[in-house]
MARVOKE-966901 format. One record per residue: residue number from 1; x, y, z of N, C-alpha, C in turn. Coordinates in nm, 2 decimals, always signed. Layout:
# residues N
resi:n_c1:n_c2:n_c3:ca_c1:ca_c2:ca_c3:c_c1:c_c2:c_c3
NUM:X:Y:Z:X:Y:Z:X:Y:Z
...
***
This chain:
# residues 125
resi:n_c1:n_c2:n_c3:ca_c1:ca_c2:ca_c3:c_c1:c_c2:c_c3
1:+1.49:+1.48:-0.31:+1.37:+1.42:-0.37:+1.28:+1.37:-0.27
2:+1.15:+1.40:-0.28:+1.05:+1.35:-0.18:+1.03:+1.20:-0.20
3:+1.02:+1.14:-0.08:+0.99:+0.99:-0.07:+0.84:+0.98:-0.03
4:+0.78:+0.87:-0.08:+0.64:+0.84:-0.06:+0.62:+0.70:-0.01
5:+0.51:+0.68:+0.06:+0.47:+0.55:+0.10:+0.34:+0.52:+0.03
6:+0.33:+0.41:-0.04:+0.21:+0.37:-0.11:+0.15:+0.25:-0.03
7:+0.02:+0.26:-0.02:-0.06:+0.15:+0.05:-0.17:+0.10:-0.04
8:-0.20:-0.03:-0.03:-0.31:-0.08:-0.10:-0.41:-0.14:+0.01
9:-0.53:-0.08:+0.01:-0.63:-0.13:+0.11:-0.74:-0.20:+0.03
10:-0.79:-0.31:+0.10:-0.90:-0.38:+0.03:-0.97:-0.46:+0.14
11:-1.08:-0.51:+0.10:-1.16:-0.60:+0.20:-1.08:-0.73:+0.22
12:-1.08:-0.78:+0.34:-1.01:-0.90:+0.37:-1.10:-1.02:+0.34
13:-1.04:-1.13:+0.31:-1.11:-1.26:+0.29:-1.21:-1.25:+0.18
14:-1.16:-1.21:+0.06:-1.25:-1.19:-0.06:-1.30:-1.33:-0.11
15:-1.23:-1.43:-0.08:-1.27:-1.56:-0.13:-1.20:-1.61:-0.25
16:-1.15:-1.51:-0.33:-1.07:-1.55:-0.44:-0.94:-1.46:-0.44
17:-0.83:-1.53:-0.48:-0.70:-1.45:-0.48:-0.70:-1.36:-0.60
18:-0.61:-1.26:-0.60:-0.59:-1.18:-0.72:-0.56:-1.26:-0.84
19:-0.60:-1.22:-0.96:-0.57:-1.30:-1.08:-0.43:-1.30:-1.12
20:-0.38:-1.40:-1.18:-0.24:-1.41:-1.23:-0.20:-1.29:-1.32
21:-0.30:-1.24:-1.40:-0.27:-1.13:-1.48:-0.23:-1.00:-1.41
22:-0.28:-0.99:-1.29:-0.25:-0.87:-1.20:-0.10:-0.89:-1.15
23:-0.07:-1.01:-1.10:+0.07:-1.04:-1.06:+0.17:-1.02:-1.17
24:+0.13:-1.06:-1.29:+0.22:-1.04:-1.41:+0.24:-0.89:-1.44
25:+0.13:-0.82:-1.44:+0.14:-0.68:-1.47:+0.22:-0.60:-1.36
26:+0.20:-0.64:-1.23:+0.27:-0.58:-1.12:+0.42:-0.61:-1.13
27:+0.46:-0.73:-1.18:+0.60:-0.76:-1.19:+0.66:-0.67:-1.29
28:+0.60:-0.64:-1.40:+0.65:-0.55:-1.50:+0.65:-0.41:-1.45
29:+0.54:-0.36:-1.39:+0.53:-0.23:-1.33:+0.65:-0.20:-1.23
30:+0.66:-0.29:-1.13:+0.76:-0.28:-1.03:+0.90:-0.29:-1.09
31:+0.92:-0.38:-1.18:+1.05:-0.40:-1.24:+1.10:-0.27:-1.31
32:+1.01:-0.20:-1.38:+1.04:-0.08:-1.45:+1.08:+0.03:-1.34
33:+1.01:+0.03:-1.23:+1.04:+0.13:-1.13:+1.16:+0.10:-1.05
34:+1.19:-0.02:-1.03:+1.32:-0.06:-0.97:+1.44:-0.02:-1.06
35:+1.42:-0.04:-1.19:+1.53:+0.00:-1.28:+1.55:+0.15:-1.29
36:+1.45:+0.23:-1.27:+1.46:+0.37:-1.27:+1.50:+0.43:-1.14
37:+1.50:+0.35:-1.03:+1.53:+0.40:-0.90:+1.42:+0.45:-0.82
38:+1.30:+0.45:-0.87:+1.18:+0.50:-0.80:+1.13:+0.40:-0.69
39:+1.13:+0.27:-0.72:+1.09:+0.17:-0.63:+1.20:+0.14:-0.53
40:+1.19:+0.17:-0.40:+1.29:+0.14:-0.31:+1.27:+0.00:-0.24
41:+1.14:-0.02:-0.20:+1.11:-0.15:-0.14:+0.96:-0.16:-0.13
42:+0.91:-0.28:-0.11:+0.77:-0.30:-0.10:+0.73:-0.44:-0.09
43:+0.60:-0.47:-0.07:+0.56:-0.61:-0.07:+0.41:-0.62:-0.03
44:+0.37:-0.74:-0.04:+0.23:-0.77:+0.01:+0.23:-0.81:+0.16
45:+0.12:-0.80:+0.22:+0.11:-0.84:+0.36:+0.01:-0.95:+0.38
46:+0.04:-1.04:+0.47:-0.06:-1.15:+0.51:-0.18:-1.08:+0.57
47:-0.29:-1.16:+0.59:-0.41:-1.11:+0.65:-0.39:-1.09:+0.80
48:-0.50:-1.04:+0.86:-0.50:-1.00:+1.00:-0.51:-1.11:+1.10
49:-0.52:-1.24:+1.05:-0.54:-1.35:+1.14:-0.42:-1.36:+1.24
50:-0.30:-1.32:+1.20:-0.19:-1.33:+1.28:-0.13:-1.20:+1.33
51:-0.21:-1.09:+1.30:-0.16:-0.96:+1.34:-0.16:-0.94:+1.49
52:-0.07:-0.85:+1.53:-0.07:-0.81:+1.67:-0.07:-0.66:+1.68
53:-0.16:-0.60:+1.76:-0.17:-0.46:+1.78:-0.14:-0.43:+1.92
54:-0.07:-0.32:+1.95:-0.05:-0.27:+2.08:-0.12:-0.14:+2.09
55:-0.23:-0.13:+2.17:-0.31:-0.02:+2.18:-0.27:+0.06:+2.31
56:-0.24:+0.19:+2.29:-0.20:+0.28:+2.40:-0.33:+0.37:+2.42
57:-0.38:+0.35:+2.54:-0.50:+0.43:+2.58:-0.48:+0.47:+2.73
58:-0.49:+0.60:+2.74:-0.48:+0.66:+2.88:-0.36:+0.62:+2.95
59:-0.24:+0.61:+2.88:-0.12:+0.58:+2.95:-0.09:+0.43:+2.97
60:-0.19:+0.34:+2.92:-0.17:+0.20:+2.94:-0.16:+0.13:+2.80
61:-0.07:+0.03:+2.80:-0.05:-0.05:+2.68:-0.12:-0.18:+2.69
62:-0.20:-0.21:+2.59:-0.27:-0.34:+2.58:-0.24:-0.41:+2.45
63:-0.21:-0.54:+2.46:-0.18:-0.62:+2.34:-0.31:-0.68:+2.29
64:-0.34:-0.66:+2.16:-0.46:-0.72:+2.10:-0.42:-0.80:+1.98
65:-0.45:-0.93:+1.99:-0.41:-1.02:+1.88:-0.53:-1.04:+1.78
66:-0.49:-1.06:+1.65:-0.60:-1.08:+1.55:-0.65:-1.22:+1.56
67:-0.75:-1.25:+1.48:-0.81:-1.17:+1.38:-0.90:-1.06:+1.43
68:-0.93:-0.96:+1.35:-1.01:-0.85:+1.39:-1.14:-0.85:+1.32
69:-1.25:-0.89:+1.38:-1.38:-0.90:+1.31:-1.43:-0.77:+1.26
70:-1.39:-0.66:+1.33:-1.44:-0.53:+1.29:-1.37:-0.47:+1.17
71:-1.26:-0.53:+1.13:-1.19:-0.47:+1.01:-1.27:-0.49:+0.88
72:-1.30:-0.38:+0.82:-1.38:-0.38:+0.69:-1.28:-0.38:+0.58
73:-1.17:-0.31:+0.59:-1.07:-0.32:+0.49:-0.93:-0.31:+0.56
74:-0.84:-0.38:+0.50:-0.70:-0.39:+0.56:-0.60:-0.34:+0.46
75:-0.48:-0.31:+0.51:-0.37:-0.28:+0.42:-0.31:-0.42:+0.37
76:-0.32:-0.44:+0.24:-0.27:-0.56:+0.18:-0.14:-0.55:+0.12
77:-0.08:-0.43:+0.10:+0.05:-0.42:+0.04:+0.10:-0.28:+0.07
78:+0.23:-0.26:+0.05:+0.29:-0.13:+0.07:+0.41:-0.12:-0.02
79:+0.46:+0.01:-0.04:+0.58:+0.04:-0.11:+0.64:+0.17:-0.06
80:+0.77:+0.17:-0.07:+0.85:+0.29:-0.04:+0.90:+0.34:-0.18
81:+0.87:+0.46:-0.21:+0.90:+0.52:-0.35:+0.97:+0.65:-0.34
82:+1.05:+0.68:-0.44:+1.13:+0.80:-0.44:+1.11:+0.87:-0.58
83:+1.04:+0.99:-0.58:+1.01:+1.06:-0.70:+1.08:+1.20:-0.70
84:+1.10:+1.25:-0.82:+1.15:+1.39:-0.83:+1.05:+1.49:-0.79
85:+0.92:+1.47:-0.81:+0.82:+1.57:-0.78:+0.69:+1.50:-0.73
86:+0.61:+1.57:-0.66:+0.48:+1.52:-0.62:+0.40:+1.48:-0.74
87:+0.40:+1.56:-0.84:+0.32:+1.53:-0.96:+0.35:+1.40:-1.02
88:+0.48:+1.37:-1.03:+0.52:+1.23:-1.08:+0.47:+1.12:-0.99
89:+0.47:+1.14:-0.86:+0.43:+1.04:-0.77:+0.28:+1.02:-0.78
90:+0.20:+1.13:-0.79:+0.06:+1.11:-0.81:+0.02:+1.04:-0.94
91:+0.08:+1.08:-1.04:+0.06:+1.02:-1.18:+0.09:+0.87:-1.17
92:+0.20:+0.84:-1.11:+0.24:+0.70:-1.11:+0.15:+0.62:-1.02
93:+0.10:+0.68:-0.91:+0.00:+0.61:-0.82:-0.13:+0.58:-0.89
94:-0.17:+0.67:-0.98:-0.29:+0.65:-1.06:-0.27:+0.54:-1.15
95:-0.15:+0.53:-1.21:-0.12:+0.42:-1.30:-0.13:+0.28:-1.23
96:-0.07:+0.28:-1.11:-0.08:+0.16:-1.02:-0.23:+0.12:-0.99
97:-0.31:+0.22:-0.96:-0.45:+0.19:-0.94:-0.52:+0.14:-1.06
98:-0.48:+0.20:-1.18:-0.54:+0.15:-1.30:-0.51:+0.01:-1.34
99:-0.39:-0.04:-1.30:-0.35:-0.18:-1.32:-0.45:-0.27:-1.24
100:-0.49:-0.23:-1.12:-0.59:-0.31:-1.04:-0.72:-0.30:-1.11
101:-0.76:-0.19:-1.16:-0.90:-0.18:-1.22:-0.90:-0.26:-1.35
102:-0.79:-0.27:-1.42:-0.79:-0.35:-1.54:-0.79:-0.50:-1.52
103:-0.71:-0.54:-1.42:-0.68:-0.68:-1.40:-0.76:-0.75:-1.29
104:-0.83:-0.67:-1.21:-0.91:-0.72:-1.10:-1.03:-0.63:-1.07
105:-1.11:-0.61:-1.18:-1.22:-0.51:-1.17:-1.33:-0.55:-1.07
106:-1.34:-0.67:-1.03:-1.45:-0.71:-0.94:-1.42:-0.67:-0.79
107:-1.30:-0.62:-0.76:-1.27:-0.59:-0.62:-1.25:-0.44:-0.61
108:-1.29:-0.39:-0.49:-1.27:-0.25:-0.45:-1.13:-0.24:-0.39
109:-1.04:-0.16:-0.44:-0.91:-0.14:-0.39:-0.89:+0.01:-0.37
110:-0.83:+0.05:-0.26:-0.80:+0.19:-0.23:-0.65:+0.20:-0.24
111:-0.59:+0.27:-0.33:-0.45:+0.29:-0.35:-0.42:+0.43:-0.29
112:-0.35:+0.43:-0.18:-0.32:+0.55:-0.10:-0.17:+0.59:-0.12
113:-0.14:+0.72:-0.14:-0.01:+0.77:-0.15:+0.01:+0.88:-0.05
114:+0.12:+0.86:+0.04:+0.15:+0.96:+0.14:+0.29:+0.99:+0.14
115:+0.32:+1.12:+0.15:+0.46:+1.16:+0.15:+0.52:+1.13:+0.29
116:+0.65:+1.08:+0.28:+0.72:+1.05:+0.40:+0.78:+1.17:+0.47
117:+0.76:+1.19:+0.59:+0.81:+1.30:+0.67:+0.96:+1.29:+0.69
118:+1.03:+1.39:+0.66:+1.18:+1.39:+0.68:+1.21:+1.48:+0.80
119:+1.11:+1.53:+0.87:+1.13:+1.61:+0.99:+1.00:+1.70:+1.01
120:+1.02:+1.81:+1.08:+0.90:+1.88:+1.12:+0.84:+1.97:+1.01
121:+0.91:+1.98:+0.89:+0.85:+2.06:+0.79:+0.73:+2.01:+0.73
122:+0.66:+2.09:+0.65:+0.53:+2.05:+0.59:+0.57:+1.97:+0.46
123:+0.47:+1.89:+0.41:+0.50:+1.82:+0.29:+0.51:+1.91:+0.17
124:+0.58:+1.86:+0.06:+0.59:+1.93:-0.06:+0.45:+1.95:-0.12
125:+0.43:+2.06:-0.19:+0.30:+2.09:-0.25:+0.31:+2.05:-0.40
***
């Protein structure tokens, strides 16, 4: 079964936290997926104010600590998921995005789904 990584990207420092109704809806959504074995792990991420990046450029490693003024959107959450088919994964990611549209319509969220590489082969189609 193909595994996938889901990411939620959004603008940092929106000024208001997500509404409680989104948290409640996500608890139900994730609980259902945990029960079915789809949701392996996941969670939210703190902001970039404490982030640490290691940049490799021309064979040199440089440490760059946050915050990062140039960041327009950040990864705010992630999940590791296991689906029987790519089609199921895509449909479920759309449902995840629709929860955000319904419960937090004033924010722009990008919900990204990427297949996890198990080796040098190409992703499932």
